[in-house]
N, C-alpha and C positions, 0 to 999 in steps of 0.2 A: 338343501345343500348338495353340491356336486359330489358324486360317489368317489371321484378321483381324489378329493381332499380327504374325505372320511376314511378311505381305504389306504392312505399312505402307511407303508410299513415302517415300523420303528427300526427294524434291523438295517434298513437302507441308510440310516443316519448314524450307524455305529462307527467308531474309530478308536484306534489305540491311544491311550494317554498314560504313558509310563509314570510311575510315582516320582522318579527322579527328574521329570520335566515340570513338576509342580513346585513353584516357589513356596517355601514354608513361611517366609517372612518377606516383607517389602524391603526395597533398598532404602538406605538411610535418607536420601533426598528424593521424596516421592515424585517430583516433577522431572527427574532425570531418567525415568524408565524409557525403554525403547518404544518407538512409535512408527508404524508403517502408514504411509500416506499414499492414497490412490487418486489420481486425477487424469482423466482423458486417456485411459489405457496405460498409463505409466505409474510405476510404484517407486517410491523413494523412501529412504530411511531417515528418521529424525529422532529427537527425544521429545517427551511430552511438553517440555518448556517452550517448544516451538509452536504450539497450538495457536496462540494469538495471531501469528503471522500467516497461518494457513487458513484461517477462517475467512470466508468471503466478506467483503464490505457490506454494511447494512444488514448483517445477519442478526437474528434474535436467538440467543442461546437459552435453552430451557433445561433446568436441572432439578433434581429431586432433593428436597431439604430434609428428608426423614433422618432420624437419629436412631441408631441401634440401642436397644435397652439391654440391661443385664437380665436377660429373660430366663436364665437357667438357675434353678434353686435346688440345692441338695439337702435332703432331710435324712434322718435315720429313725428307724422305728424305735420305740422306747426300749431301754435296756441295752443300747448298742447293737440293735438288730440290723436288718437289711438296709442298704442304701437305696433311697427312693429319690429319683430325679424328677422334678417338675419343671416342665418347659412351657412358659407362658406364651400363648399364641395370640389371643385377642381378647379384649374386655367384653364381658357380657352384662355386668351390672356394677356401676353405671356403664352404659354401652359406649359412651363417648370416651375417647382415649384420654383427653386432658382431664376430664372429670374423674376418671378412674385413677389416674396418677395422683390427683389431688386429694383422693379419699384419705381420711385420717383414722378410720376405725375398721372398715371392712370393704371388700369388693369381691366380685366373682369374675373368673377368667376361664376361657376355654384353654385347656392345656394338654400337651402330651405328658404321659407319665411313664418314666422308665422303671422297669421292675415292678409294674403294676400288680402282677400276680402275688407279690409279697405284701400288698397293701389292700386288703379286702374291706376292712372297716376300721373305725376309730379315727382319731385325729392325729396329725403329726405336728410336732412343735420344733422351733428352732430359736436359739438364743442369739441375739445380735445387739450391736450398739449403733444407733442412728441419731444424728443431730445431738450427740452427747448424752443420749438417754439409753438405758437398758430396756430392750424390747424383747417380747416373746411373740414370734410369728407363728400362727396356727393355720394349718391347711386341712380342709375337710372335703371329701368327695361328695358331690351333690347330684351326680348323674353322669351319663355317658352319651356321647354323640359320635358314632362311627368308632374310629380308633383314638378319639380324643375324649377328655373328661372335663366335666364342669367342676371347677375347684373354687371353694369359698375360702378366701384368706381373711383373717382377722388378727388384730394386734393392738397392743396398748401403747400409751405414751403420746398419743395425739400427734404423731409424725405422719407425713404423707407416704403413700405407697411407693411413690418415686424414690423417696429417701430410703425406704426399706430395700428396694431393689438395688439401689446404688451401694448400700452397705453390705449386702450379703449375696447378691446375685452375681452370676458370671456372664460375661458377654459371649454369645454363641458364635463360634467361628464355623466356616463351612466344613462338613465332614470329610471332603476330599483333601483337606490339608493333613489329615491323619496325625494330628498332634493335640495336646491339651491346650486349654486357654492359658495365656500368659499375661502378666500385668501390662506389658507394652501394647497388647491388643486393644485396650481401652482407648488408646490414641490412634494406633495404626489402622484400626478397623472402623474409623469414622471419617467422613468427609469433612473438610475444613469449614463447609457451609451448613453442616447438619445442625438443626436446632429444634425440630419437632419430633418428640419421642414417640416410638411406636413400632419400629422394625425389629425383626429378629435376624435380619441379614442386611449387610450394607449394600447400597447400590454401587457396585464395585468400579464401574467406569469413572465415577467421580472421585475415587480415592487418589487419583494422580494430580488433582488440582492443588495448587498452593495459593497463598494470599498474593504472592508475587505474580503468578499467572493470571489470577483474577484482576489484579490491578492493571496489568498490561492489556487485558481484554477491554476493560473500561476505558483505558487511555486511547484505544483505537476506535472508540465509539460504537462498539458492539453491545447491543442491549442484552442484559441478563434478566431472566424471569425465573421464578421458582414455583414449583407445585409440590404436592405431598402424595406419595404412595408408600404406605407402610408394607414392607415386604414380609409375608407370612412364612411360616415353616414349610408350607406346601411347596415353596421354591426348591426345597431339598428332596421332595417326594419323587422317587423314581417312577418312570413309566413302566408298568408291568404288563400292559396289554400288547397284543401283537400289532395293532394298528392305532392310529391317532384317535379314531372314532370311539375306541373303548376306554379312553382315559378321561376321567372327570377332573377338570381344572379346579383348583382352589379359588376362593374369592379373596380379593384384596381391597382394602379401603383406600379411596383417593379423595383428595381435597384440593380445590382450586379457588382462587379469588376472582372477583369481577375484574380486578386490575389485569390479571393474566389473560382472561378472555378478551379484554379490549386490546391487549398487546398482540395477541394472535391475530385478531381481526385486522389490526392496523399495521401489521409487520411490513416494513418497506422492502425486505429482501427474504432470504431463505430463513426458515425456522429450523434450527438444528437442535436435536435432542441429545442430551448427555446420557448415554446408556439405555438399556432396554426398559428400565422402569419408567423413564420419562417417555420413551416411545409408546409403550402400551397405554400410558395415561392419555397421551394426546390422541391416540387411535380410539380409545374408549370415549373421549369427549365427542368425537365425531358421531358415534353411534348413539350416545345419549342425546345429542342434538337432533338426530334423525327421529328418535322416539318421541321427543318433546314436540318436534315439528309436526309429526303425524298424529299428535294428540291421541295417544293410546287410551286415554280416560283415567289412567292411574299414574299420577306423576311419580309416585315412589317406585313403581315398576319401571318407569322410563329411566330412572337413575341407576338401574342395574343392567349391565351389558351381559346378555346371555352368551354362553360359551360359543355357540355356533352362529350367532347373529351375523357376524361379518361375512360368512359364507352363504347365508340365506338371503341377505338383503340385496335386491337388484334394482333399487331406485337410483335416481340421479341427483340427489341433493348435493349441492356444492358444500365445501368445507366452510365457506363464509356463511352460508345459510344455516348450517348446523350450529355454528358458533353463535350466531345472532339469536337462534332459538334458545340457547342456554342463557344468553344475556337477558333475554326477555323473561325467562323463568326466574332468574335471580332478582330482577326488578320487581316482580309481582309476588315474591315469597320471602 
């Protein structure tokens, strides 16, 4: 990796962001927010509803279909003791998101634990109602990984863990909003096309789309494709090192279909990503394709993009070749 990348100073990217400049709530009509548009050296002002007319013809629009879960659970120690906040990050057992949400007795998750010093041992319990049934949710500490904990959840009633979270969990909103979660966030903090549960933060660029905007995009013949990247709590993690090289990035789960890969390979025009989560998924696909093409010997290792790989790789594999390597892998696995 080139030292000039590794040694980039974090302080060079600092900028003031007064609290009064941060919108605490979205506007009532989400597609009427302001939009700046840059083309050929000129900047013009629009509203987001104008996006369909601004997209180039024959474009392929790629967006993230992840859905934010009610990841924050609040327990109290027995006898009205200390408040313990458990923030679900990612499933450990079952490892698959869908299987974990479908579990009806127990599951394990990697979690942040607020006020963890007050919870050294013993189980925590929480009474709730889910699917019309009285449920007792129990949380137990099973180990620690860095600043996160392995938490085993168990419950009665044969309801799914997804139903438990829906009933008693809170949707996590960004800490920079400096406010508590409100009932309206369950709708406002989801994209209209979200349907794959797993994120602890919304892909915010997509929050401005409405069904009307999507319909107009379809009417103009612009192809829409979806992928999944579940945003982890690491997205809120501050960079504490002096340079980029000292910061360890968190890992995020991505999922793509063969249909998406084919759409990318055969895209007739520009491929336009909605937001940074879609961008980094598409970028990751390239390097996954590179690893599969180079036949590293361990296909599972090839499916993981190391933090500095984009800066270390100096090969010349084209995007088409990388995507075809992924397609070949999908066909044979």
